[in-house]
C-alpha positions as CSV (number, residue, x, y, z in Angstrom):
1,X,0.0,0.0,0.0
2,X,2.7,2.4,1.0
3,X,4.7,1.5,-2.2
4,X,1.6,2.3,-4.3
5,X,1.2,5.6,-2.5
6,X,4.9,6.5,-3.1
7,X,4.4,5.5,-6.8
8,X,1.4,7.7,-7.1
9,X,3.4,10.7,-5.7
10,X,6.3,9.9,-8.1
11,X,3.8,9.6,-11.0
12,X,2.3,13.0,-10.1
13,X,5.8,14.5,-9.9
14,X,6.6,13.1,-13.3
15,X,3.3,14.5,-14.6
16,X,4.2,17.9,-13.2
17,X,7.6,17.8,-14.9
18,X,6.0,16.5,-18.1
19,X,3.4,19.3,-18.0
20,X,6.2,21.8,-18.3
21,X,8.8,19.8,-20.3
22,X,6.4,18.4,-22.9
23,X,4.9,21.8,-23.8
24,X,8.4,23.4,-23.8
25,X,9.7,20.6,-26.1
26,X,6.6,20.9,-28.3
27,X,7.0,24.7,-28.4
28,X,10.6,24.4,-29.3
29,X,9.8,22.0,-32.1
30,X,6.9,24.2,-33.3
31,X,9.2,27.2,-33.0
32,X,11.8,25.6,-35.3
33,X,9.1,24.5,-37.8
34,X,7.5,27.9,-37.7
35,X,10.8,29.8,-38.1
36,X,11.7,27.7,-41.1
37,X,8.3,28.2,-42.5
38,X,8.5,32.0,-41.9
39,X,11.9,32.0,-43.8
40,X,10.4,30.1,-46.7
41,X,7.5,32.5,-46.9
42,X,9.8,35.4,-46.7
43,X,12.0,33.9,-49.5
44,X,8.9,33.5,-51.7
45,X,7.8,37.1,-51.0
46,X,11.3,38.3,-51.8
47,X,11.3,36.3,-55.1
48,X,7.9,37.8,-56.1
49,X,9.0,41.3,-55.2
50,X,12.2,40.8,-57.1
51,X,10.2,39.7,-60.2
52,X,8.3,43.0,-60.0
53,X,11.4,45.1,-59.6
54,X,13.2,43.3,-62.4
55,X,10.3,43.6,-64.8
56,X,10.0,47.3,-64.0
57,X,13.8,48.0,-64.5
58,X,13.8,46.0,-67.7
59,X,10.9,48.0,-69.2
60,X,12.4,51.3,-68.1
61,X,15.8,50.5,-69.7
62,X,14.2,49.1,-72.9
63,X,12.1,52.2,-73.2
64,X,15.1,54.5,-72.8
65,X,17.1,52.4,-75.2
66,X,14.3,52.6,-77.8
67,X,14.1,56.4,-77.3
68,X,17.9,56.8,-77.8
69,X,17.6,54.7,-80.9
70,X,14.9,56.9,-82.3
71,X,16.9,60.0,-81.5
72,X,19.9,58.4,-83.2
73,X,17.8,57.9,-86.4
74,X,16.6,61.4,-86.3
75,X,20.1,63.0,-86.3
76,X,21.7,60.2,-88.4
77,X,23.8,61.6,-91.2
78,X,23.1,65.2,-90.1
79,X,26.2,67.5,-89.7
80,X,26.4,69.4,-86.5
81,X,25.6,72.7,-88.3
82,X,22.3,71.3,-89.6
83,X,21.5,70.0,-86.1
84,X,22.2,73.5,-84.6
85,X,20.0,75.1,-87.3
86,X,17.2,72.7,-86.3
87,X,17.8,73.1,-82.6
88,X,14.4,74.7,-81.7
89,X,12.5,71.9,-83.4
90,X,14.7,69.2,-81.9
91,X,14.5,70.9,-78.5
92,X,10.7,70.6,-78.6
93,X,10.9,66.9,-79.6
94,X,13.3,66.1,-76.8
95,X,11.1,68.0,-74.4
96,X,8.1,66.0,-75.5
97,X,10.1,62.8,-75.0
98,X,11.2,63.6,-71.4
99,X,7.7,64.8,-70.5
100,X,6.3,61.5,-71.7
101,X,8.8,59.4,-69.7
102,X,8.7,60.3,-66.0
103,X,11.9,58.3,-65.4
104,X,13.9,60.9,-67.6
105,X,15.2,64.1,-66.3
106,X,16.5,65.3,-69.7
107,X,17.7,64.2,-73.1
108,X,20.8,65.5,-74.9
109,X,22.7,65.4,-78.2
110,X,26.4,66.2,-77.9
111,X,29.0,66.9,-80.6
112,X,32.5,65.4,-80.7
113,X,33.8,67.9,-78.3
114,X,31.2,67.2,-75.6
115,X,29.2,70.4,-76.2
116,X,25.5,70.2,-76.3
117,X,24.0,70.6,-79.8
118,X,20.5,70.4,-78.4
119,X,18.8,69.3,-75.1
120,X,15.4,69.1,-73.5
121,X,16.2,71.7,-70.8
122,X,17.4,74.9,-72.5
123,X,17.1,76.4,-76.0
124,X,19.5,77.4,-77.2
125,X,21.9,75.4,-75.0
126,X,24.8,77.2,-73.3
127,X,28.2,76.9,-74.8
128,X,29.5,74.4,-72.2
129,X,31.5,71.1,-72.6
130,X,30.5,67.9,-70.9
131,X,33.4,65.9,-72.2
132,X,34.5,65.0,-68.7
133,X,31.2,63.1,-68.0
134,X,31.4,59.3,-68.0
135,X,28.4,59.0,-70.3
136,X,30.5,60.9,-72.9
137,X,34.1,59.8,-72.7
138,X,33.1,56.1,-72.4
139,X,32.2,56.3,-76.2
140,X,35.1,58.3,-77.5
141,X,37.6,55.5,-78.3
142,X,35.2,52.7,-79.3
143,X,31.6,51.7,-79.8
144,X,30.3,50.0,-76.7
145,X,26.6,50.1,-77.3
146,X,24.4,51.4,-74.6
147,X,26.3,52.8,-71.6
148,X,24.9,53.3,-68.2
149,X,26.8,55.8,-66.1
150,X,27.2,56.5,-62.4
151,X,25.0,58.8,-60.4
152,X,25.9,62.5,-61.0
153,X,24.9,66.0,-59.7
154,X,23.6,68.5,-62.3
155,X,26.2,71.1,-63.5
156,X,25.5,74.8,-63.4
157,X,23.5,76.4,-64.8
158,X,21.4,73.2,-64.7
159,X,19.7,72.3,-61.4
160,X,17.5,69.6,-60.0
161,X,17.8,66.0,-58.7
162,X,20.7,63.7,-59.2
163,X,20.8,61.5,-62.2
164,X,22.7,58.8,-64.0
165,X,23.3,58.8,-67.8
166,X,22.2,56.3,-70.4
167,X,24.0,57.0,-73.6
168,X,24.8,55.8,-77.1
169,X,27.6,56.7,-79.6
170,X,27.1,58.9,-82.7
171,X,29.2,57.6,-85.5
172,X,29.7,58.3,-89.2
173,X,29.3,55.6,-91.8
174,X,33.0,54.8,-91.6
175,X,32.7,54.5,-87.7
176,X,34.3,57.8,-86.8
177,X,33.2,59.4,-83.5
178,X,31.1,62.5,-84.0
179,X,29.3,62.7,-80.6
180,X,26.9,61.1,-78.1
181,X,23.1,60.9,-77.6
182,X,22.3,60.7,-73.8
183,X,19.3,60.5,-71.5
184,X,19.5,61.5,-67.9
185,X,17.6,59.0,-65.7
186,X,16.3,59.9,-62.3
187,X,17.2,57.4,-59.5
188,X,14.4,58.8,-57.4
189,X,11.9,57.4,-60.0
190,X,13.1,53.9,-59.1
191,X,13.2,54.7,-55.4
192,X,9.6,56.1,-55.5
193,X,8.5,52.9,-57.2
194,X,10.3,50.8,-54.6
195,X,8.6,52.8,-51.8
196,X,5.2,51.9,-53.3
197,X,5.8,48.2,-53.6
198,X,7.9,47.9,-50.4
199,X,5.2,48.5,-47.8
200,X,6.2,45.6,-45.5
201,X,8.4,46.6,-42.5
202,X,12.1,46.1,-43.3
203,X,11.7,46.1,-47.0
204,X,14.8,46.8,-49.1
205,X,15.6,47.5,-52.8
206,X,18.7,48.4,-54.7
207,X,19.7,48.8,-58.3
208,X,23.3,49.0,-59.3
209,X,25.9,48.3,-62.0
210,X,27.8,45.1,-62.2
211,X,31.0,46.9,-61.0
212,X,29.3,47.8,-57.7
213,X,28.2,51.3,-58.4
214,X,24.7,51.8,-56.8
215,X,22.2,53.8,-58.9
216,X,19.1,53.6,-56.6
217,X,18.6,52.5,-53.1
218,X,15.6,52.0,-50.7
219,X,15.7,53.1,-48.0
220,X,17.3,56.1,-49.6
221,X,21.0,57.0,-48.9
222,X,22.2,60.5,-48.3
223,X,25.5,59.8,-49.9
224,X,27.1,58.0,-52.8
225,X,28.0,54.3,-52.2
226,X,29.8,51.7,-54.1
227,X,30.0,48.0,-53.3
228,X,33.4,46.3,-53.2
229,X,33.5,43.7,-56.0
230,X,35.7,41.5,-53.7
231,X,33.3,41.9,-50.8
232,X,30.6,39.3,-49.7
233,X,28.0,40.7,-52.1
234,X,30.5,40.7,-55.0
235,X,31.6,37.2,-54.2
236,X,28.0,35.9,-54.1
237,X,27.2,37.6,-57.4
238,X,30.4,36.2,-58.9
239,X,29.5,32.7,-57.8
240,X,25.9,33.0,-59.2
241,X,26.0,35.8,-61.7
242,X,22.3,35.6,-62.9
243,X,20.2,35.2,-59.8
244,X,20.6,34.3,-56.1
245,X,19.5,34.6,-52.5
246,X,21.8,35.5,-49.6
247,X,21.7,36.6,-46.0
248,X,24.1,39.4,-45.4
249,X,24.9,42.5,-43.4
250,X,24.4,45.1,-46.2
251,X,27.6,47.2,-46.4
252,X,25.9,50.6,-46.7
253,X,24.2,50.4,-43.2
254,X,25.4,47.2,-41.6
255,X,21.8,45.9,-41.2
256,X,21.4,42.1,-41.7
257,X,19.0,41.3,-44.5
258,X,17.7,38.4,-46.6
259,X,18.3,39.7,-50.2
260,X,17.5,38.3,-53.6
261,X,19.3,39.7,-56.7
262,X,18.8,39.3,-60.5
263,X,20.5,40.7,-63.6
264,X,18.4,42.9,-65.9
265,X,18.6,41.0,-69.2
266,X,21.7,42.0,-71.3
267,X,22.3,45.2,-69.3
268,X,25.1,45.4,-66.8
269,X,22.5,46.2,-64.1
270,X,21.4,44.2,-61.1
271,X,18.2,44.7,-59.1
272,X,17.9,43.5,-55.6
273,X,14.9,43.1,-53.2
274,X,15.0,41.9,-49.6
275,X,13.7,42.0,-46.0
276,X,15.6,42.7,-42.8
277,X,16.1,39.5,-40.8
278,X,14.8,41.4,-37.8
279,X,11.5,41.9,-39.6
280,X,11.4,38.2,-40.5
281,X,12.1,37.3,-36.9
282,X,9.4,39.8,-35.8
283,X,6.9,38.0,-38.0
284,X,7.9,34.7,-36.4
285,X,7.8,36.1,-32.9
286,X,4.3,37.5,-33.6
287,X,3.2,34.0,-34.7
288,X,4.7,32.3,-31.7
289,X,3.3,34.9,-29.3
290,X,-0.2,34.0,-30.5
291,X,0.5,30.4,-29.6
292,X,1.9,31.5,-26.2
293,X,-1.2,33.6,-25.5
294,X,-3.1,30.3,-25.3
295,X,-0.4,27.9,-24.5
296,X,1.2,29.6,-21.5
297,X,-2.1,29.9,-19.5
298,X,-3.1,26.3,-20.4
299,X,0.3,25.0,-19.4
300,X,0.3,27.0,-16.2
301,X,-3.3,25.9,-15.4
302,X,-2.3,22.2,-15.9
303,X,0.8,22.6,-13.8
304,X,-1.2,24.3,-11.0
305,X,-3.8,21.6,-11.1
306,X,-1.2,18.9,-10.9
307,X,0.6,20.7,-8.1
308,X,-2.7,21.0,-6.3
309,X,-3.3,17.3,-6.9
310,X,0.2,16.5,-5.7
311,X,-0.3,18.5,-2.5
312,X,-3.8,17.1,-2.0
313,X,-2.5,13.5,-2.5
314,X,0.3,14.1,-0.1
315,X,-2.2,15.4,2.5
316,X,-4.6,12.5,1.9
317,X,-1.7,10.0,2.2
318,X,-0.6,11.6,5.4
319,X,-4.1,11.4,6.7
320,X,-4.3,7.8,5.6
321,X,-1.0,7.0,7.3
322,X,-2.3,8.6,10.5
323,X,-5.5,6.7,10.2
324,X,-3.6,3.4,9.6
325,X,-1.5,4.1,12.7
326,X,-4.7,4.9,14.7
327,X,-6.3,1.7,13.4
328,X,-3.2,-0.3,14.3
329,X,-3.2,1.2,17.7
330,X,-6.9,0.5,18.0
331,X,-6.4,-3.2,17.0
332,X,-3.5,-3.5,19.4
333,X,-5.6,-2.0,22.2
334,X,-8.4,-4.4,21.3
335,X,-6.0,-7.4,21.5
336,X,-4.5,-6.2,24.7
337,X,-8.0,-5.9,26.2
338,X,-8.9,-9.4,25.0
339,X,-5.5,-10.8,26.2
340,X,-6.0,-9.2,29.5
341,X,-9.4,-10.9,29.8
342,X,-7.8,-14.2,28.8
343,X,-5.0,-14.0,31.3
344,X,-7.0,-15.2,34.3
345,X,-8.7,-18.1,32.4
346,X,-5.4,-19.2,30.7
347,X,-3.6,-19.2,34.1
348,X,-6.5,-21.2,35.6
349,X,-6.4,-23.7,32.7
350,X,-2.6,-24.1,32.8
351,X,-2.6,-24.6,36.5
352,X,-5.2,-27.4,36.0
353,X,-3.1,-28.9,33.3
354,X,0.1,-28.7,35.5
355,X,-1.8,-30.2,38.4
356,X,-2.7,-33.2,36.2
357,X,0.9,-33.6,35.0
358,X,2.3,-33.2,38.5
359,X,-0.1,-35.6,40.0
360,X,0.5,-38.1,37.3
361,X,4.3,-37.9,37.7
362,X,3.9,-38.3,41.5
363,X,1.8,-41.4,41.0
364,X,4.2,-42.8,38.4
365,X,7.0,-42.5,41.0
366,X,5.2,-44.8,43.5
367,X,6.7,-48.3,43.7
368,X,4.8,-51.4,42.5
369,X,2.5,-49.4,40.3
370,X,0.5,-51.7,37.9
371,X,1.0,-51.5,34.2
372,X,-2.6,-50.5,33.6
373,X,-2.3,-47.5,36.0
374,X,1.1,-46.5,34.7
375,X,-0.3,-46.4,31.2
376,X,-3.3,-44.4,32.3
377,X,-1.1,-41.8,34.0
378,X,1.1,-41.5,30.9
379,X,-1.9,-41.0,28.8
380,X,-3.2,-38.3,31.1
381,X,0.2,-36.5,30.9
382,X,0.1,-36.8,27.1
383,X,-3.4,-35.4,26.9
384,X,-2.6,-32.5,29.2
385,X,0.5,-31.7,27.1
386,X,-1.6,-31.8,23.9
387,X,-4.3,-29.6,25.4
388,X,-1.7,-27.1,26.7
389,X,0.0,-27.0,23.3
390,X,-3.4,-26.4,21.6
391,X,-4.1,-23.5,24.1
392,X,-0.7,-22.0,23.5
393,X,-1.1,-22.2,19.7
394,X,-4.5,-20.5,19.9
395,X,-3.1,-17.8,22.2
396,X,-0.2,-17.1,19.9
397,X,-2.4,-17.0,16.9
398,X,-4.8,-14.6,18.6
399,X,-2.0,-12.4,20.0
400,X,-0.2,-11.7,16.7
401,X,-0.3,-8.2,15.4
402,X,-1.0,-8.0,11.6
403,X,-3.1,-6.5,8.9
404,X,-6.0,-8.4,7.3
405,X,-4.7,-11.5,5.5
406,X,-7.8,-13.2,4.0
407,X,-7.8,-17.0,3.8
408,X,-10.6,-19.5,3.1
409,X,-11.7,-21.4,6.1
410,X,-14.8,-23.2,7.5
411,X,-16.5,-21.1,10.1
412,X,-18.1,-24.3,11.7
413,X,-14.7,-25.9,12.2
414,X,-13.2,-22.7,13.5
415,X,-16.0,-22.2,16.0
416,X,-15.5,-25.8,17.2
417,X,-11.7,-25.2,17.7
418,X,-12.5,-22.0,19.6
419,X,-14.8,-23.7,22.1
420,X,-12.0,-24.5,24.6
421,X,-10.6,-20.9,24.5
422,X,-14.1,-19.5,24.9
423,X,-14.8,-21.7,27.9
424,X,-11.6,-20.5,29.5
425,X,-12.4,-16.9,28.6
426,X,-16.0,-16.9,29.8
427,X,-15.5,-18.9,33.0
428,X,-17.3,-21.9,34.4
429,X,-20.4,-20.0,35.5
430,X,-21.5,-19.4,31.9
431,X,-23.0,-22.2,29.9
432,X,-21.8,-22.4,26.3
433,X,-24.1,-23.8,23.6
434,X,-22.9,-24.2,20.0
435,X,-25.2,-24.9,17.1
436,X,-23.1,-25.8,14.0
437,X,-24.3,-26.8,10.5
438,X,-23.6,-30.1,9.0
439,X,-22.5,-28.6,5.7
440,X,-19.3,-26.5,5.3
441,X,-19.8,-22.8,5.6
442,X,-16.8,-21.3,4.0
443,X,-15.7,-17.6,4.0
444,X,-12.7,-15.7,2.7
445,X,-11.6,-13.5,5.6
446,X,-8.8,-13.0,8.1
447,X,-9.0,-15.9,10.5
448,X,-7.2,-14.1,13.4
449,X,-9.5,-11.1,13.1
450,X,-12.5,-13.5,13.0
451,X,-11.4,-15.1,16.2
452,X,-10.9,-11.7,17.8
453,X,-14.4,-10.6,16.7
454,X,-16.0,-13.8,18.2
455,X,-14.1,-13.3,21.5
456,X,-15.1,-9.6,21.6
457,X,-18.8,-10.5,21.1
458,X,-18.5,-13.3,23.7
459,X,-16.8,-11.0,26.2
460,X,-19.5,-8.4,25.7
461,X,-22.2,-11.1,26.3
462,X,-20.4,-12.3,29.5
463,X,-20.3,-8.7,30.9
464,X,-24.0,-8.2,30.0
465,X,-24.8,-11.3,32.1
466,X,-22.5,-10.2,34.9
467,X,-20.5,-13.5,34.6
468,X,-23.5,-15.9,34.9
469,X,-25.9,-17.2,32.3
470,X,-26.1,-18.9,29.0
471,X,-24.5,-17.9,25.6
472,X,-25.6,-19.6,22.4
473,X,-23.2,-19.6,19.4
474,X,-25.0,-20.4,16.1
475,X,-23.6,-20.8,12.6
476,X,-26.0,-21.0,9.6
477,X,-26.2,-19.9,5.9
478,X,-28.1,-16.7,5.0
479,X,-29.2,-15.3,1.7
480,X,-28.7,-11.7,2.7
481,X,-28.7,-9.3,5.7
482,X,-32.3,-8.8,7.0
483,X,-33.5,-5.3,6.3
484,X,-35.1,-5.1,9.7
485,X,-31.7,-5.6,11.3
486,X,-29.3,-3.8,8.9
487,X,-30.7,-0.4,9.6
488,X,-29.6,-0.6,13.2
489,X,-26.0,-0.7,12.2
490,X,-26.3,2.2,9.7
491,X,-25.8,0.2,6.5
492,X,-27.8,-0.8,3.5
493,X,-28.7,-4.4,2.5
494,X,-25.7,-6.1,0.9
495,X,-26.5,-7.8,-2.3
496,X,-24.3,-10.8,-3.2
497,X,-24.4,-14.5,-3.5
498,X,-25.1,-15.2,0.1
499,X,-23.6,-15.0,3.6
500,X,-22.5,-17.2,6.5
501,X,-24.1,-15.8,9.7
502,X,-22.6,-16.3,13.2
503,X,-25.0,-15.3,16.0
504,X,-24.0,-14.8,19.6
505,X,-27.1,-14.7,21.9
506,X,-27.0,-14.0,25.6
507,X,-29.5,-13.9,28.5
508,X,-28.2,-10.6,29.8
509,X,-29.7,-7.3,30.7
510,X,-30.2,-6.1,27.1
511,X,-29.4,-2.8,25.5
512,X,-31.7,0.3,25.7
513,X,-33.1,1.4,22.3
514,X,-31.5,4.8,22.7
515,X,-28.0,3.2,22.8
516,X,-28.4,0.7,19.9
517,X,-27.2,3.3,17.4
518,X,-23.9,4.0,19.3
519,X,-22.7,0.6,20.4
520,X,-20.4,0.1,17.5
521,X,-18.7,3.5,18.0
522,X,-15.1,3.3,19.1
523,X,-14.6,4.0,22.8
524,X,-18.4,4.0,23.5
525,X,-19.1,1.9,26.6
526,X,-21.6,1.6,29.3
527,X,-19.2,-0.2,31.6
528,X,-17.6,1.4,34.6
529,X,-14.1,2.9,34.4
530,X,-11.5,0.2,34.3
531,X,-13.9,-2.5,33.1
532,X,-13.6,-1.9,29.3
533,X,-12.2,0.4,26.6
534,X,-15.3,0.4,24.3
535,X,-13.2,-1.0,21.5
536,X,-14.5,-4.5,21.3
537,X,-17.6,-4.0,19.2
538,X,-16.0,-1.4,17.0
539,X,-13.4,-4.1,16.0
540,X,-16.3,-6.4,15.1
541,X,-17.9,-3.7,13.0
542,X,-14.6,-2.8,11.3
543,X,-13.8,-6.4,10.6
544,X,-17.2,-7.1,9.1
545,X,-17.1,-4.1,6.8
546,X,-13.5,-4.7,5.7
547,X,-14.5,-8.3,4.9
548,X,-17.5,-7.2,2.8
549,X,-20.0,-8.2,5.4
550,X,-22.1,-6.7,8.2
551,X,-22.8,-6.9,11.9
552,X,-26.3,-6.4,13.3
553,X,-27.9,-6.5,16.8
554,X,-31.3,-7.2,18.2
555,X,-31.9,-6.5,21.9
556,X,-34.6,-5.9,24.4
557,X,-34.0,-4.6,27.9
558,X,-34.3,-7.6,30.3
559,X,-34.4,-10.1,27.5
560,X,-30.8,-10.3,26.4
561,X,-29.2,-9.5,23.0
562,X,-28.3,-11.3,19.8
563,X,-25.4,-10.1,17.7
564,X,-25.2,-11.4,14.1
565,X,-22.0,-11.3,12.1
566,X,-22.5,-11.8,8.4
567,X,-19.6,-12.7,6.1
568,X,-19.7,-13.4,2.4
569,X,-19.9,-17.1,1.6
570,X,-17.5,-18.7,-0.9
571,X,-17.7,-22.0,-2.8
572,X,-16.5,-25.2,-1.2
573,X,-14.1,-25.7,-4.1
574,X,-11.9,-22.9,-2.7
575,X,-11.1,-24.7,0.6
576,X,-7.5,-25.8,0.6
577,X,-6.9,-29.5,1.0
578,X,-5.7,-30.3,4.5
579,X,-3.2,-33.0,5.1
580,X,-4.3,-36.0,7.2
581,X,-2.7,-36.2,10.7
582,X,0.3,-38.4,10.9
583,X,-0.1,-41.4,13.2
584,X,2.7,-43.5,11.9
585,X,5.1,-44.9,14.6
586,X,8.6,-43.8,15.2
587,X,11.3,-44.7,12.6
588,X,14.5,-46.3,13.7
589,X,17.6,-44.3,13.2
590,X,19.8,-47.2,11.9
591,X,23.0,-45.3,12.8
592,X,21.9,-41.9,11.2
593,X,24.1,-39.1,12.5
594,X,22.2,-36.1,13.9
595,X,23.8,-32.8,15.2
596,X,21.4,-31.5,17.9
597,X,21.7,-27.8,18.7
598,X,19.7,-26.8,21.8
599,X,20.5,-24.2,24.4
600,X,18.1,-25.7,26.9
601,X,20.2,-28.6,28.3
602,X,17.2,-30.5,29.7
603,X,15.3,-30.4,26.5
604,X,18.5,-31.2,24.5
605,X,19.2,-34.2,26.7
606,X,15.5,-35.4,26.3
607,X,15.8,-35.2,22.5
608,X,19.2,-36.9,22.5
609,X,18.1,-39.7,24.8
610,X,15.0,-40.4,22.8
611,X,16.7,-40.4,19.5
612,X,19.6,-42.6,20.8
613,X,17.1,-45.2,22.0
614,X,15.8,-45.3,18.4
615,X,19.2,-46.0,17.0
616,X,20.3,-42.5,16.0
617,X,23.9,-41.3,16.5
618,X,23.6,-38.0,18.4
619,X,26.1,-35.1,18.8
620,X,24.7,-32.5,21.2
621,X,25.9,-28.9,21.4
622,X,24.3,-25.9,23.3
623,X,25.0,-23.0,20.8
624,X,25.0,-22.3,17.1
625,X,28.7,-21.3,17.0
626,X,29.9,-24.7,18.2
627,X,27.6,-26.4,15.8
628,X,29.0,-24.5,12.9
629,X,32.5,-25.4,14.1
630,X,31.5,-29.1,14.1
631,X,30.2,-28.8,10.6
632,X,33.1,-27.0,9.2
633,X,35.5,-29.6,10.7
634,X,33.8,-32.5,9.0
635,X,30.8,-31.6,6.8
636,X,30.2,-35.3,5.8
637,X,30.0,-36.5,9.4
638,X,26.3,-35.6,9.8
639,X,23.2,-36.6,7.9
640,X,21.0,-33.9,9.3
641,X,21.1,-30.9,11.7
642,X,18.3,-30.4,14.3
643,X,18.4,-26.9,15.8
644,X,16.3,-24.7,18.1
645,X,15.5,-21.3,16.6
646,X,15.6,-19.1,19.7
647,X,19.1,-19.1,21.1
648,X,21.4,-16.4,22.5
649,X,23.8,-15.0,20.0
650,X,23.5,-16.8,16.7
651,X,19.9,-18.0,16.3
652,X,19.0,-21.3,14.7
653,X,17.8,-19.5,11.6
654,X,21.1,-17.7,11.4
655,X,22.9,-21.1,11.7
656,X,20.7,-22.6,8.9
657,X,21.5,-19.6,6.7
658,X,25.2,-19.8,7.4
659,X,25.2,-23.6,6.5
660,X,23.4,-22.8,3.2
661,X,25.7,-19.9,2.4
662,X,28.8,-22.1,2.9
663,X,27.3,-24.7,0.6
664,X,27.5,-27.4,3.3
665,X,25.2,-30.1,1.9
666,X,23.6,-31.2,5.2
667,X,19.8,-30.7,5.6
668,X,18.5,-28.5,8.5
669,X,15.4,-29.1,10.6
670,X,14.4,-26.2,12.9
671,X,12.2,-26.3,16.0
672,X,10.6,-23.6,18.1
673,X,7.7,-22.9,20.4
674,X,7.3,-19.3,19.1
675,X,9.7,-17.0,17.2
676,X,8.9,-13.5,16.2
677,X,11.4,-13.8,13.3
678,X,9.6,-16.8,11.9
679,X,6.2,-15.2,12.3
680,X,7.4,-12.2,10.3
681,X,9.7,-13.8,7.6
682,X,8.8,-17.5,7.6
683,X,11.1,-20.5,7.7
684,X,13.0,-19.6,4.5
685,X,12.5,-23.0,3.0
686,X,13.7,-25.1,6.0
687,X,11.8,-27.9,7.7
688,X,10.1,-26.8,11.0
689,X,9.0,-28.9,14.0
690,X,6.7,-27.0,16.5
691,X,7.2,-27.4,20.2
692,X,6.1,-29.4,22.1
693,X,7.0,-32.4,19.9
694,X,7.1,-36.1,20.4
695,X,10.0,-38.4,19.8
696,X,7.9,-40.3,17.3
697,X,7.1,-37.1,15.3
698,X,10.7,-35.9,15.5
699,X,12.1,-39.2,14.2
700,X,9.7,-39.2,11.2
701,X,10.7,-35.6,10.2
702,X,14.4,-36.2,10.6
703,X,14.2,-39.4,8.6
704,X,12.4,-37.5,5.8
705,X,14.8,-34.6,5.8
706,X,18.1,-36.4,6.1
707,X,20.2,-36.7,3.0
708,X,20.5,-40.2,1.3
709,X,23.0,-42.7,2.6
710,X,26.4,-42.3,1.0
711,X,27.8,-45.4,-0.7
712,X,31.4,-46.4,-0.5
713,X,33.0,-49.5,-1.9
714,X,29.6,-50.8,-2.9
715,X,28.2,-50.7,0.7
716,X,25.9,-48.1,2.3
717,X,27.5,-46.2,5.2
């Protein structure tokens, strides 16, 4: 029971730990899965946004490229003087072009010296050279197609936002350089577009040349910036020049981002789109916080409930332990009360038995006693000893302290065996009548507690009759507990297969109706101080309830009382088979060697003399240490060891265990009148002879236990 209680507390502790560990583990797993999922979602968003940014940049540059091509056709084969003469018309055309394309700041046609022939900003254009601009000198030496320049600041007298140039070479039919056609593109056009599509927190966009020159950036930068081609971004692009994803601390501001990049068709331009990793983590944390809003309270509530259950279970188990201790103390008090009542009767009976034995011994010592009288006195001594042994056995069985240990037994047989003890307990002034059934009435209950209950009811009846009168013990089968009686004990009718009823009827003073409802309460008594504890009938009540039965009472003042103990009946097939009593005569020793270990010299000499007369070879020692020395000196010398259990120092059970541990192959037979160790732990597989024993009984058991005769040179030793 206590082991089960400890296990229940351990289970609750494990459940409390699991109520925290399991949600934490599940949350950790869910967090990992959610984080990976958030990253995947972010990557897909970056890819979709990058597609939009790439498509936008491609259309912008293709539109500018077509516009430059159209301008190139317009001025193709025209000398610079002709272009200057047509400057007003061409100015209006360039102005219309820039007005139609919001990404353009201006459009220009330059001569071979870098001076503006015509532009969309001023007419006529100032006499000013732009030969030092990258969009011009990149075309002087060779034809490179469309050139995209770096971000520049307008030169006076021109004003406005920064720009980068997209230009193409003007050539003669023989390939000679005659000037440049250029469009000034606004980076802020791209940045405004990025601001419109990058509404998510932490959004990022960039557009730059393959050599690392940034043309547009969102969030906007307040300074020019160029990426190092040998840096982490440059290395990533070099490894995957067309398209890729990377997580990197962006060099312009040091903020870690998840960035996707893609090249814009055949142009030396890359567009990038990304999200700050902190924004991605914020998304993930927002998702997990939603789980925590529900998970933390639920987990906390479960833990609190388990903690409450643990504390409650501890409290209940503590209360149960206290109750068990109280019950044990109650049972012990009940037994002490019953034993106290038995003391006088037992002393009286033993004095009677000792008187018979003493008188028989005195008569046997007289000279010239006849054989018939000698045999009669011997028989009287034997019967007195047997009766004393039976009384002692019943007293020890009754006095043992233990919890309920159900066993199947016949109530009729048990009542018959209790008669002598009851006669001693109740005294000679009380007539005892037993009415037992002819058929077995079997129950499955604790036999010791049953005997205690019968003695308590008998003692109660004796006191009600003031030591004189008649008590009738009746055993019979019953189908159920009568309703007219069950209500007096505060129970409901028990419904099962039937009961065995034991009634104890007395001719005493009876019980007043006002007290019938309290007679089974612990410590309730109507006796005077010092004459009873009030625990006897409460033991009967507790035993009946624990055994699945009931106890009832019917009483009338002046007419006596009848207590009825109902116990559930069990089938006869459950009764263990009992061994028939052994009545065989003594067995001759035929030289069998026996080591007798007995600290009581008189008893040891008695056993040695009796066995010697039967032909046994006896070695007698008075302690277990000497016996072990004898065995270690010559283990093959003895056929069997016969030892008392209760001895000073090493007990007989210790001796037997030592013989077994040393692998000495001699059998052991133990004997005792009563041993607390044996009553608690059993005989550990050794043969046991109960005191008092007869020489005949002892010879049979020794003969059965002894090891087979050893054979040497073809002859038995």
